[in-house]
N, CA, C and O atoms as a GROMACS GRO file, in nm:
protein
  580
    1UNK      N    1  13.247  16.681 -23.911
    1UNK     CA    2  13.313  16.653 -24.038
    1UNK      C    3  13.219  16.577 -24.128
    1UNK      O    4  13.141  16.493 -24.082
    2UNK      N    5  13.225  16.606 -24.254
    2UNK     CA    6  13.143  16.532 -24.348
    2UNK      C    7  13.225  16.417 -24.406
    2UNK      O    8  13.338  16.437 -24.452
    3UNK      N    9  13.168  16.299 -24.404
    3UNK     CA   10  13.238  16.182 -24.455
    3UNK      C   11  13.222  16.177 -24.607
    3UNK      O   12  13.128  16.235 -24.661
    4UNK      N   13  13.312  16.108 -24.677
    4UNK     CA   14  13.311  16.107 -24.823
    4UNK      C   15  13.211  16.007 -24.884
    4UNK      O   16  13.231  15.962 -24.997
    5UNK      N   17  13.107  15.972 -24.812
    5UNK     CA   18  13.007  15.878 -24.861
    5UNK      C   19  12.878  15.897 -24.784
    5UNK      O   20  12.876  15.956 -24.676
    6UNK      N   21  12.769  15.846 -24.841
    6UNK     CA   22  12.642  15.839 -24.768
    6UNK      C   23  12.606  15.692 -24.749
    6UNK      O   24  12.588  15.646 -24.636
    7UNK      N   25  12.597  15.619 -24.860
    7UNK     CA   26  12.574  15.475 -24.851
    7UNK      C   27  12.709  15.406 -24.838
    7UNK      O   28  12.806  15.444 -24.903
    8UNK      N   29  12.715  15.305 -24.753
    8UNK     CA   30  12.841  15.238 -24.727
    8UNK      C   31  12.815  15.099 -24.670
    8UNK      O   32  12.713  15.074 -24.606
    9UNK      N   33  12.909  15.008 -24.695
    9UNK     CA   34  12.901  14.873 -24.638
    9UNK      C   35  12.996  14.867 -24.519
    9UNK      O   36  13.116  14.893 -24.532
   10UNK      N   37  12.942  14.832 -24.402
   10UNK     CA   38  13.022  14.818 -24.280
   10UNK      C   39  13.082  14.679 -24.272
   10UNK      O   40  13.015  14.580 -24.302
   11UNK      N   41  13.207  14.671 -24.232
   11UNK     CA   42  13.264  14.541 -24.196
   11UNK      C   43  13.226  14.512 -24.051
   11UNK      O   44  13.170  14.597 -23.982
   12UNK      N   45  13.258  14.393 -24.005
   12UNK     CA   46  13.226  14.356 -23.868
   12UNK      C   47  13.288  14.448 -23.766
   12UNK      O   48  13.226  14.482 -23.665
   13UNK      N   49  13.412  14.491 -23.791
   13UNK     CA   50  13.480  14.580 -23.699
   13UNK      C   51  13.409  14.714 -23.682
   13UNK      O   52  13.403  14.768 -23.572
   14UNK      N   53  13.354  14.766 -23.790
   14UNK     CA   54  13.280  14.892 -23.784
   14UNK      C   55  13.152  14.875 -23.702
   14UNK      O   56  13.114  14.965 -23.626
   15UNK      N   57  13.088  14.761 -23.718
   15UNK     CA   58  12.967  14.734 -23.640
   15UNK      C   59  13.001  14.721 -23.492
   15UNK      O   60  12.930  14.772 -23.405
   16UNK      N   61  13.112  14.654 -23.463
   16UNK     CA   62  13.157  14.639 -23.325
   16UNK      C   63  13.184  14.775 -23.263
   16UNK      O   64  13.141  14.803 -23.151
   17UNK      N   65  13.256  14.860 -23.336
   17UNK     CA   66  13.283  14.996 -23.286
   17UNK      C   67  13.153  15.071 -23.258
   17UNK      O   68  13.140  15.138 -23.156
   18UNK      N   69  13.058  15.058 -23.349
   18UNK     CA   70  12.928  15.124 -23.333
   18UNK      C   71  12.858  15.074 -23.206
   18UNK      O   72  12.809  15.154 -23.127
   19UNK      N   73  12.854  14.943 -23.189
   19UNK     CA   74  12.782  14.886 -23.075
   19UNK      C   75  12.851  14.912 -22.942
   19UNK      O   76  12.785  14.930 -22.840
   20UNK      N   77  12.983  14.915 -22.941
   20UNK     CA   78  13.055  14.942 -22.817
   20UNK      C   79  13.053  15.090 -22.781
   20UNK      O   80  13.055  15.125 -22.663
   21UNK      N   81  13.049  15.177 -22.882
   21UNK     CA   82  13.047  15.322 -22.857
   21UNK      C   83  12.909  15.368 -22.812
   21UNK      O   84  12.896  15.459 -22.731
   22UNK      N   85  12.807  15.305 -22.867
   22UNK     CA   86  12.671  15.337 -22.828
   22UNK      C   87  12.618  15.468 -22.884
   22UNK      O   88  12.669  15.520 -22.984
   23UNK      N   89  12.516  15.518 -22.818
   23UNK     CA   90  12.442  15.634 -22.867
   23UNK      C   91  12.522  15.763 -22.870
   23UNK      O   92  12.485  15.857 -22.940
   24UNK      N   93  12.631  15.769 -22.796
   24UNK     CA   94  12.709  15.893 -22.793
   24UNK      C   95  12.806  15.905 -22.912
   24UNK      O   96  12.865  16.011 -22.932
   25UNK      N   97  12.823  15.799 -22.989
   25UNK     CA   98  12.919  15.804 -23.099
   25UNK      C   99  12.867  15.888 -23.215
   25UNK      O  100  12.747  15.892 -23.243
   26UNK      N  101  12.959  15.954 -23.281
   26UNK     CA  102  12.924  16.034 -23.399
   26UNK      C  103  12.867  15.944 -23.508
   26UNK      O  104  12.774  15.982 -23.578
   27UNK      N  105  12.924  15.825 -23.522
   27UNK     CA  106  12.876  15.729 -23.623
   27UNK      C  107  12.728  15.698 -23.600
   27UNK      O  108  12.649  15.699 -23.695
   28UNK      N  109  12.691  15.670 -23.476
   28UNK     CA  110  12.552  15.640 -23.442
   28UNK      C  111  12.461  15.759 -23.477
   28UNK      O  112  12.355  15.741 -23.536
   29UNK      N  113  12.505  15.878 -23.440
   29UNK     CA  114  12.425  15.999 -23.466
   29UNK      C  115  12.407  16.022 -23.616
   29UNK      O  116  12.300  16.065 -23.659
   30UNK      N  117  12.510  15.995 -23.695
   30UNK     CA  118  12.500  16.014 -23.840
   30UNK      C  119  12.404  15.912 -23.902
   30UNK      O  120  12.335  15.944 -23.999
   31UNK      N  121  12.399  15.793 -23.847
   31UNK     CA  122  12.303  15.693 -23.895
   31UNK      C  123  12.161  15.737 -23.860
   31UNK      O  124  12.071  15.729 -23.944
   32UNK      N  125  12.141  15.784 -23.737
   32UNK     CA  126  12.008  15.831 -23.696
   32UNK      C  127  11.959  15.946 -23.782
   32UNK      O  128  11.840  15.955 -23.813
   33UNK      N  129  12.050  16.036 -23.820
   33UNK     CA  130  12.014  16.152 -23.902
   33UNK      C  131  12.007  16.119 -24.051
   33UNK      O  132  11.982  16.207 -24.134
   34UNK      N  133  12.029  15.993 -24.085
   34UNK     CA  134  12.028  15.949 -24.225
   34UNK      C  135  12.142  16.010 -24.307
   34UNK      O  136  12.133  16.020 -24.430
   35UNK      N  137  12.248  16.051 -24.240
   35UNK     CA  138  12.366  16.102 -24.310
   35UNK      C  139  12.454  15.988 -24.358
   35UNK      O  140  12.533  16.003 -24.451
   36UNK      N  141  12.440  15.874 -24.292
   36UNK     CA  142  12.506  15.750 -24.334
   36UNK      C  143  12.398  15.644 -24.344
   36UNK      O  144  12.320  15.624 -24.251
   37UNK      N  145  12.395  15.577 -24.458
   37UNK     CA  146  12.301  15.466 -24.479
   37UNK      C  147  12.384  15.339 -24.492
   37UNK      O  148  12.437  15.309 -24.599
   38UNK      N  149  12.396  15.263 -24.382
   38UNK     CA  150  12.483  15.147 -24.383
   38UNK      C  151  12.412  15.018 -24.424
   38UNK      O  152  12.292  15.000 -24.404
   39UNK      N  153  12.491  14.929 -24.481
   39UNK     CA  154  12.448  14.792 -24.503
   39UNK      C  155  12.565  14.703 -24.462
   39UNK      O  156  12.677  14.750 -24.446
   40UNK      N  157  12.538  14.576 -24.447
   40UNK     CA  158  12.643  14.482 -24.409
   40UNK      C  159  12.604  14.343 -24.454
   40UNK      O  160  12.498  14.322 -24.513
   41UNK      N  161  12.691  14.247 -24.425
   41UNK     CA  162  12.665  14.108 -24.463
   41UNK      C  163  12.624  14.028 -24.340
   41UNK      O  164  12.652  14.066 -24.226
   42UNK      N  165  12.558  13.917 -24.364
   42UNK     CA  166  12.523  13.828 -24.253
   42UNK      C  167  12.650  13.774 -24.186
   42UNK      O  168  12.649  13.746 -24.066
   43UNK      N  169  12.757  13.758 -24.262
   43UNK     CA  170  12.883  13.712 -24.205
   43UNK      C  171  12.942  13.816 -24.109
   43UNK      O  172  13.000  13.780 -24.006
   44UNK      N  173  12.928  13.943 -24.141
   44UNK     CA  174  12.976  14.049 -24.051
   44UNK      C  175  12.897  14.048 -23.920
   44UNK      O  176  12.951  14.078 -23.814
   45UNK      N  177  12.769  14.014 -23.928
   45UNK     CA  178  12.687  14.004 -23.806
   45UNK      C  179  12.737  13.888 -23.720
   45UNK      O  180  12.748  13.901 -23.598
   46UNK      N  181  12.767  13.775 -23.782
   46UNK     CA  182  12.821  13.660 -23.708
   46UNK      C  183  12.954  13.697 -23.644
   46UNK      O  184  12.979  13.667 -23.527
   47UNK      N  185  13.040  13.763 -23.722
   47UNK     CA  186  13.170  13.806 -23.671
   47UNK      C  187  13.152  13.901 -23.552
   47UNK      O  188  13.222  13.890 -23.451
   48UNK      N  189  13.059  13.993 -23.564
   48UNK     CA  190  13.030  14.088 -23.456
   48UNK      C  191  12.988  14.014 -23.330
   48UNK      O  192  13.034  14.045 -23.220
   49UNK      N  193  12.899  13.917 -23.345
   49UNK     CA  194  12.850  13.843 -23.228
   49UNK      C  195  12.961  13.769 -23.156
   49UNK      O  196  12.970  13.775 -23.033
   50UNK      N  197  13.046  13.698 -23.230
   50UNK     CA  198  13.146  13.619 -23.158
   50UNK      C  199  13.256  13.706 -23.098
   50UNK      O  200  13.311  13.672 -22.993
   51UNK      N  201  13.289  13.818 -23.161
   51UNK     CA  202  13.391  13.907 -23.104
   51UNK      C  203  13.334  13.979 -22.981
   51UNK      O  204  13.402  13.990 -22.879
   52UNK      N  205  13.211  14.027 -22.991
   52UNK     CA  206  13.148  14.090 -22.874
   52UNK      C  207  13.130  13.990 -22.761
   52UNK      O  208  13.144  14.026 -22.644
   53UNK      N  209  13.099  13.867 -22.794
   53UNK     CA  210  13.083  13.762 -22.693
   53UNK      C  211  13.210  13.750 -22.609
   53UNK      O  212  13.204  13.737 -22.487
   54UNK      N  213  13.325  13.755 -22.675
   54UNK     CA  214  13.453  13.746 -22.605
   54UNK      C  215  13.481  13.870 -22.520
   54UNK      O  216  13.547  13.861 -22.417
   55UNK      N  217  13.430  13.986 -22.564
   55UNK     CA  218  13.458  14.112 -22.494
   55UNK      C  219  13.361  14.140 -22.380
   55UNK      O  220  13.402  14.185 -22.273
   56UNK      N  221  13.232  14.114 -22.403
   56UNK     CA  222  13.130  14.156 -22.305
   56UNK      C  223  13.038  14.043 -22.260
   56UNK      O  224  12.944  14.066 -22.183
   57UNK      N  225  13.063  13.922 -22.307
   57UNK     CA  226  12.979  13.809 -22.269
   57UNK      C  227  12.869  13.783 -22.371
   57UNK      O  228  12.826  13.874 -22.443
   58UNK      N  229  12.825  13.659 -22.376
   58UNK     CA  230  12.731  13.616 -22.480
   58UNK      C  231  12.595  13.685 -22.468
   58UNK      O  232  12.536  13.724 -22.569
   59UNK      N  233  12.546  13.700 -22.346
   59UNK     CA  234  12.413  13.759 -22.328
   59UNK      C  235  12.410  13.904 -22.377
   59UNK      O  236  12.320  13.942 -22.452
   60UNK      N  237  12.507  13.984 -22.333
   60UNK     CA  238  12.513  14.125 -22.376
   60UNK      C  239  12.540  14.136 -22.525
   60UNK      O  240  12.484  14.222 -22.593
   61UNK      N  241  12.626  14.048 -22.577
   61UNK     CA  242  12.659  14.052 -22.720
   61UNK      C  243  12.533  14.027 -22.803
   61UNK      O  244  12.504  14.102 -22.896
   62UNK      N  245  12.460  13.921 -22.769
   62UNK     CA  246  12.340  13.889 -22.846
   62UNK      C  247  12.234  13.998 -22.830
   62UNK      O  248  12.162  14.029 -22.925
   63UNK      N  249  12.224  14.056 -22.711
   63UNK     CA  250  12.128  14.163 -22.688
   63UNK      C  251  12.159  14.284 -22.777
   63UNK      O  252  12.070  14.341 -22.840
   64UNK      N  253  12.286  14.323 -22.782
   64UNK     CA  254  12.326  14.438 -22.864
   64UNK      C  255  12.300  14.410 -23.013
   64UNK      O  256  12.247  14.496 -23.084
   65UNK      N  257  12.338  14.292 -23.059
   65UNK     CA  258  12.319  14.259 -23.200
   65UNK      C  259  12.171  14.247 -23.233
   65UNK      O  260  12.126  14.295 -23.337
   66UNK      N  261  12.094  14.184 -23.146
   66UNK     CA  262  11.950  14.173 -23.169
   66UNK      C  263  11.885  14.311 -23.178
   66UNK      O  264  11.800  14.336 -23.264
   67UNK      N  265  11.925  14.401 -23.088
   67UNK     CA  266  11.871  14.538 -23.092
   67UNK      C  267  11.907  14.608 -23.223
   67UNK      O  268  11.824  14.678 -23.281
   68UNK      N  269  12.029  14.587 -23.269
   68UNK     CA  270  12.071  14.647 -23.396
   68UNK      C  271  11.987  14.592 -23.511
   68UNK      O  272  11.939  14.668 -23.594
   69UNK      N  273  11.970  14.462 -23.516
   69UNK     CA  274  11.892  14.399 -23.624
   69UNK      C  275  11.748  14.450 -23.620
   69UNK      O  276  11.692  14.485 -23.724
   70UNK      N  277  11.688  14.452 -23.502
   70UNK     CA  278  11.548  14.495 -23.489
   70UNK      C  279  11.529  14.643 -23.520
   70UNK      O  280  11.419  14.685 -23.555
   71UNK      N  281  11.634  14.722 -23.506
   71UNK     CA  282  11.624  14.866 -23.534
   71UNK      C  283  11.609  14.896 -23.683
   71UNK      O  284  11.558  15.001 -23.721
   72UNK      N  285  11.652  14.803 -23.767
   72UNK     CA  286  11.651  14.820 -23.912
   72UNK      C  287  11.737  14.937 -23.960
   72UNK      O  288  11.717  14.987 -24.071
   73UNK      N  289  11.830  14.982 -23.877
   73UNK     CA  290  11.920  15.090 -23.918
   73UNK      C  291  12.028  15.041 -24.015
   73UNK      O  292  12.085  15.119 -24.091
   74UNK      N  293  12.056  14.911 -24.012
   74UNK     CA  294  12.154  14.853 -24.103
   74UNK      C  295  12.084  14.745 -24.185
   74UNK      O  296  12.021  14.654 -24.130
   75UNK      N  297  12.097  14.757 -24.315
   75UNK     CA  298  12.040  14.658 -24.407
   75UNK      C  299  12.137  14.540 -24.415
   75UNK      O  300  12.251  14.556 -24.458
   76UNK      N  301  12.091  14.423 -24.374
   76UNK     CA  302  12.177  14.304 -24.368
   76UNK      C  303  12.149  14.214 -24.488
   76UNK      O  304  12.035  14.175 -24.512
   77UNK      N  305  12.255  14.183 -24.562
   77UNK     CA  306  12.242  14.104 -24.684
   77UNK      C  307  12.294  13.962 -24.664
   77UNK      O  308  12.402  13.941 -24.608
   78UNK      N  309  12.216  13.867 -24.709
   78UNK     CA  310  12.254  13.727 -24.702
   78UNK      C  311  12.363  13.698 -24.805
   78UNK      O  312  12.361  13.752 -24.916
   79UNK      N  313  12.457  13.613 -24.768
   79UNK     CA  314  12.570  13.582 -24.856
   79UNK      C  315  12.531  13.507 -24.982
   79UNK      O  316  12.600  13.516 -25.084
   80UNK      N  317  12.422  13.434 -24.978
   80UNK     CA  318  12.386  13.353 -25.094
   80UNK      C  319  12.354  13.437 -25.217
   80UNK      O  320  12.354  13.385 -25.329
   81UNK      N  321  12.328  13.566 -25.199
   81UNK     CA  322  12.297  13.653 -25.312
   81UNK      C  323  12.421  13.696 -25.390
   81UNK      O  324  12.410  13.743 -25.504
   82UNK      N  325  12.539  13.679 -25.329
   82UNK     CA  326  12.662  13.719 -25.398
   82UNK      C  327  12.781  13.630 -25.358
   82UNK      O  328  12.895  13.676 -25.353
   83UNK      N  329  12.752  13.504 -25.331
   83UNK     CA  330  12.857  13.411 -25.286
   83UNK      C  331  12.965  13.388 -25.391
   83UNK      O  332  13.082  13.372 -25.357
   84UNK      N  333  12.927  13.387 -25.517
   84UNK     CA  334  13.027  13.368 -25.623
   84UNK      C  335  13.125  13.485 -25.626
   84UNK      O  336  13.245  13.466 -25.644
   85UNK      N  337  13.074  13.606 -25.607
   85UNK     CA  338  13.161  13.724 -25.604
   85UNK      C  339  13.260  13.716 -25.486
   85UNK      O  340  13.376  13.755 -25.499
   86UNK      N  341  13.212  13.666 -25.374
   86UNK     CA  342  13.299  13.650 -25.257
   86UNK      C  343  13.409  13.549 -25.289
   86UNK      O  344  13.525  13.571 -25.256
   87UNK      N  345  13.371  13.439 -25.352
   87UNK     CA  346  13.468  13.335 -25.388
   87UNK      C  347  13.575  13.388 -25.481
   87UNK      O  348  13.694  13.358 -25.464
   88UNK      N  349  13.535  13.467 -25.579
   88UNK     CA  350  13.630  13.523 -25.675
   88UNK      C  351  13.728  13.617 -25.603
   88UNK      O  352  13.848  13.612 -25.626
   89UNK      N  353  13.675  13.703 -25.517
   89UNK     CA  354  13.763  13.793 -25.441
   89UNK      C  355  13.862  13.715 -25.355
   89UNK      O  356  13.980  13.749 -25.350
   90UNK      N  357  13.814  13.610 -25.289
   90UNK     CA  358  13.900  13.529 -25.202
   90UNK      C  359  14.005  13.456 -25.285
   90UNK      O  360  14.119  13.441 -25.241
   91UNK      N  361  13.968  13.411 -25.403
   91UNK     CA  362  14.060  13.342 -25.492
   91UNK      C  363  14.177  13.432 -25.530
   91UNK      O  364  14.292  13.387 -25.536
   92UNK      N  365  14.149  13.558 -25.556
   92UNK     CA  366  14.251  13.651 -25.607
   92UNK      C  367  14.321  13.735 -25.500
   92UNK      O  368  14.419  13.802 -25.530
   93UNK      N  369  14.272  13.732 -25.378
   93UNK     CA  370  14.328  13.819 -25.274
   93UNK      C  371  14.346  13.743 -25.143
   93UNK      O  372  14.253  13.678 -25.096
   94UNK      N  373  14.464  13.751 -25.084
   94UNK     CA  374  14.490  13.681 -24.957
   94UNK      C  375  14.437  13.759 -24.837
   94UNK      O  376  14.513  13.801 -24.750
   95UNK      N  377  14.306  13.779 -24.835
   95UNK     CA  378  14.243  13.854 -24.727
   95UNK      C  379  14.136  13.766 -24.661
   95UNK      O  380  14.089  13.670 -24.723
   96UNK      N  381  14.098  13.797 -24.539
   96UNK     CA  382  13.998  13.715 -24.469
   96UNK      C  383  13.863  13.709 -24.543
   96UNK      O  384  13.824  13.805 -24.610
   97UNK      N  385  13.796  13.597 -24.530
   97UNK     CA  386  13.667  13.577 -24.595
   97UNK      C  387  13.565  13.686 -24.559
   97UNK      O  388  13.494  13.734 -24.648
   98UNK      N  389  13.554  13.727 -24.431
   98UNK     CA  390  13.458  13.835 -24.400
   98UNK      C  391  13.489  13.964 -24.475
   98UNK      O  392  13.398  14.037 -24.515
   99UNK      N  393  13.618  13.994 -24.494
   99UNK     CA  394  13.656  14.114 -24.570
   99UNK      C  395  13.615  14.100 -24.716
   99UNK      O  396  13.570  14.196 -24.778
  100UNK      N  397  13.631  13.980 -24.771
  100UNK     CA  398  13.587  13.954 -24.909
  100UNK      C  399  13.437  13.977 -24.922
  100UNK      O  400  13.391  14.036 -25.020
  101UNK      N  401  13.362  13.932 -24.823
  101UNK     CA  402  13.216  13.949 -24.827
  101UNK      C  403  13.179  14.097 -24.822
  101UNK      O  404  13.090  14.141 -24.895
  102UNK      N  405  13.246  14.173 -24.736
  102UNK     CA  406  13.220  14.318 -24.726
  102UNK      C  407  13.250  14.386 -24.859
  102UNK      O  408  13.169  14.466 -24.907
  103UNK      N  409  13.364  14.356 -24.917
  103UNK     CA  410  13.404  14.419 -25.044
  103UNK      C  411  13.313  14.375 -25.158
  103UNK      O  412  13.279  14.455 -25.244
  104UNK      N  413  13.273  14.248 -25.158
  104UNK     CA  414  13.182  14.199 -25.264
  104UNK      C  415  13.047  14.269 -25.258
  104UNK      O  416  12.992  14.306 -25.361
  105UNK      N  417  12.993  14.288 -25.138
  105UNK     CA  418  12.865  14.358 -25.124
  105UNK      C  419  12.879  14.504 -25.168
  105UNK      O  420  12.790  14.557 -25.235
  106UNK      N  421  12.987  14.568 -25.130
  106UNK     CA  422  13.011  14.706 -25.171
  106UNK      C  423  13.022  14.716 -25.323
  106UNK      O  424  12.966  14.806 -25.385
  107UNK      N  425  13.093  14.622 -25.382
  107UNK     CA  426  13.111  14.621 -25.528
  107UNK      C  427  12.978  14.598 -25.598
  107UNK      O  428  12.946  14.666 -25.696
  108UNK      N  429  12.899  14.503 -25.547
  108UNK     CA  430  12.768  14.474 -25.605
  108UNK      C  431  12.678  14.597 -25.606
  108UNK      O  432  12.598  14.616 -25.698
  109UNK      N  433  12.691  14.681 -25.504
  109UNK     CA  434  12.607  14.801 -25.491
  109UNK      C  435  12.677  14.929 -25.536
  109UNK      O  436  12.619  15.038 -25.530
  110UNK      N  437  12.801  14.914 -25.582
  110UNK     CA  438  12.881  15.028 -25.630
  110UNK      C  439  12.889  15.141 -25.526
  110UNK      O  440  12.869  15.258 -25.558
  111UNK      N  441  12.918  15.101 -25.403
  111UNK     CA  442  12.935  15.197 -25.293
  111UNK      C  443  13.063  15.161 -25.217
  111UNK      O  444  13.115  15.050 -25.234
  112UNK      N  445  13.114  15.251 -25.135
  112UNK     CA  446  13.236  15.221 -25.059
  112UNK      C  447  13.214  15.120 -24.947
  112UNK      O  448  13.101  15.090 -24.908
  113UNK      N  449  13.325  15.068 -24.899
  113UNK     CA  450  13.326  14.981 -24.781
  113UNK      C  451  13.395  15.056 -24.668
  113UNK      O  452  13.489  15.131 -24.690
  114UNK      N  453  13.346  15.034 -24.546
  114UNK     CA  454  13.405  15.097 -24.428
  114UNK      C  455  13.456  14.990 -24.334
  114UNK      O  456  13.379  14.908 -24.282
  115UNK      N  457  13.587  14.991 -24.312
  115UNK     CA  458  13.651  14.898 -24.220
  115UNK      C  459  13.693  14.975 -24.095
  115UNK      O  460  13.723  15.094 -24.101
  116UNK      N  461  13.695  14.906 -23.983
  116UNK     CA  462  13.734  14.971 -23.857
  116UNK      C  463  13.883  15.008 -23.859
  116UNK      O  464  13.921  15.118 -23.819
  117UNK      N  465  13.966  14.914 -23.905
  117UNK     CA  466  14.110  14.934 -23.900
  117UNK      C  467  14.179  14.889 -24.028
  117UNK      O  468  14.127  14.805 -24.102
  118UNK      N  469  14.295  14.946 -24.051
  118UNK     CA  470  14.378  14.905 -24.165
  118UNK      C  471  14.454  14.779 -24.126
  118UNK      O  472  14.565  14.785 -24.074
  119UNK      N  473  14.393  14.667 -24.152
  119UNK     CA  474  14.460  14.540 -24.124
  119UNK      C  475  14.570  14.519 -24.227
  119UNK      O  476  14.558  14.560 -24.342
  120UNK      N  477  14.676  14.457 -24.185
  120UNK     CA  478  14.794  14.438 -24.269
  120UNK      C  479  14.761  14.371 -24.403
  120UNK      O  480  14.812  14.410 -24.508
  121UNK      N  481  14.675  14.269 -24.398
  121UNK     CA  482  14.646  14.193 -24.520
  121UNK      C  483  14.567  14.273 -24.624
  121UNK      O  484  14.564  14.235 -24.742
  122UNK      N  485  14.505  14.382 -24.584
  122UNK     CA  486  14.431  14.466 -24.680
  122UNK      C  487  14.519  14.570 -24.749
  122UNK      O  488  14.485  14.618 -24.857
  123UNK      N  489  14.632  14.603 -24.688
  123UNK     CA  490  14.715  14.712 -24.740
  123UNK      C  491  14.765  14.688 -24.882
  123UNK      O  492  14.756  14.776 -24.967
  124UNK      N  493  14.818  14.568 -24.909
  124UNK     CA  494  14.874  14.540 -25.041
  124UNK      C  495  14.768  14.541 -25.151
  124UNK      O  496  14.788  14.606 -25.253
  125UNK      N  497  14.655  14.469 -25.134
  125UNK     CA  498  14.553  14.474 -25.239
  125UNK      C  499  14.500  14.616 -25.264
  125UNK      O  500  14.471  14.652 -25.379
  126UNK      N  501  14.489  14.696 -25.159
  126UNK     CA  502  14.443  14.834 -25.178
  126UNK      C  503  14.547  14.913 -25.257
  126UNK      O  504  14.514  14.985 -25.350
  127UNK      N  505  14.673  14.897 -25.219
  127UNK     CA  506  14.782  14.966 -25.289
  127UNK      C  507  14.786  14.926 -25.436
  127UNK      O  508  14.813  15.009 -25.523
  128UNK      N  509  14.759  14.798 -25.464
  128UNK     CA  510  14.761  14.747 -25.601
  128UNK      C  511  14.629  14.770 -25.675
  128UNK      O  512  14.612  14.724 -25.788
  129UNK      N  513  14.537  14.842 -25.612
  129UNK     CA  514  14.406  14.872 -25.671
  129UNK      C  515  14.333  14.745 -25.717
  129UNK      O  516  14.282  14.737 -25.829
  130UNK      N  517  14.329  14.648 -25.626
  130UNK     CA  518  14.265  14.520 -25.656
  130UNK      C  519  14.112  14.527 -25.651
  130UNK      O  520  14.044  14.435 -25.696
  131UNK      N  521  14.058  14.637 -25.598
  131UNK     CA  522  13.914  14.648 -25.581
  131UNK      C  523  13.861  14.766 -25.662
  131UNK      O  524  13.929  14.867 -25.677
  132UNK      N  525  13.741  14.751 -25.713
  132UNK     CA  526  13.682  14.856 -25.797
  132UNK      C  527  13.605  14.961 -25.715
  132UNK      O  528  13.551  15.056 -25.771
  133UNK      N  529  13.601  14.943 -25.585
  133UNK     CA  530  13.530  15.037 -25.498
  133UNK      C  531  13.631  15.104 -25.404
  133UNK      O  532  13.743  15.057 -25.388
  134UNK      N  533  13.587  15.214 -25.343
  134UNK     CA  534  13.672  15.280 -25.245
  134UNK      C  535  13.659  15.211 -25.110
  134UNK      O  536  13.552  15.162 -25.074
  135UNK      N  537  13.768  15.209 -25.038
  135UNK     CA  538  13.769  15.152 -24.903
  135UNK      C  539  13.814  15.261 -24.807
  135UNK      O  540  13.916  15.326 -24.826
  136UNK      N  541  13.734  15.279 -24.702
  136UNK     CA  542  13.764  15.378 -24.599
  136UNK      C  543  13.784  15.306 -24.466
  136UNK      O  544  13.742  15.191 -24.449
  137UNK      N  545  13.849  15.376 -24.373
  137UNK     CA  546  13.876  15.320 -24.242
  137UNK      C  547  13.831  15.419 -24.135
  137UNK      O  548  13.854  15.539 -24.146
  138UNK      N  549  13.765  15.366 -24.033
  138UNK     CA  550  13.718  15.452 -23.923
  138UNK      C  551  13.831  15.535 -23.865
  138UNK      O  552  13.813  15.652 -23.831
  139UNK      N  553  13.948  15.475 -23.855
  139UNK     CA  554  14.060  15.547 -23.793
  139UNK      C  555  14.104  15.669 -23.874
  139UNK      O  556  14.170  15.757 -23.820
  140UNK      N  557  14.067  15.675 -24.003
  140UNK     CA  558  14.103  15.789 -24.088
  140UNK      C  559  13.994  15.895 -24.093
  140UNK      O  560  14.016  16.006 -24.142
  141UNK      N  561  13.876  15.862 -24.044
  141UNK     CA  562  13.763  15.954 -24.048
  141UNK      C  563  13.731  16.003 -23.908
  141UNK      O  564  13.756  15.933 -23.809
  142UNK      N  565  13.678  16.121 -23.899
  142UNK     CA  566  13.643  16.176 -23.767
  142UNK      C  567  13.500  16.137 -23.730
  142UNK      O  568  13.421  16.222 -23.687
  143UNK      N  569  13.466  16.008 -23.746
  143UNK     CA  570  13.330  15.964 -23.714
  143UNK      C  571  13.331  15.844 -23.620
  143UNK      O  572  13.232  15.772 -23.611
  144UNK      N  573  13.441  15.823 -23.550
  144UNK     CA  574  13.449  15.703 -23.468
  144UNK      C  575  13.474  15.730 -23.320
  144UNK      O  576  13.538  15.650 -23.253
  145UNK      N  577  13.424  15.842 -23.269
  145UNK     CA  578  13.445  15.872 -23.127
  145UNK      C  579  13.396  15.757 -23.043
  145UNK      O  580  13.404  15.762 -22.920
   0.00000   0.00000   0.00000
């Protein structure tokens, strides 16, 4: 299946899905083939590390994240470059700070954001068209085997 984007900002959940699925996932293969060009925030990397730490242990979590960073397959953006945008989003939307960072980076680059799941707190702002970018979910796309 062809996804409705090429460049996209991954949230922490999407990175976790990628790292847990490994090389056999369609998402991984699309990144390798340059069919998806992902970027993310440094906060999403932190979120990925602590969630993976709880699931697979700290050593394996750090190893997976370090390998991802060293691969340069995902462009990681520091929050200080768009912290004001994150603050504004958080001020106007009752959503988690990491989600604000993902959406702010996507907005700054005028590309979609990809979240792993439709979390309850995101549904209302999306319905009310609170964001100027498109938001997609892995569960709605056929790229998350």
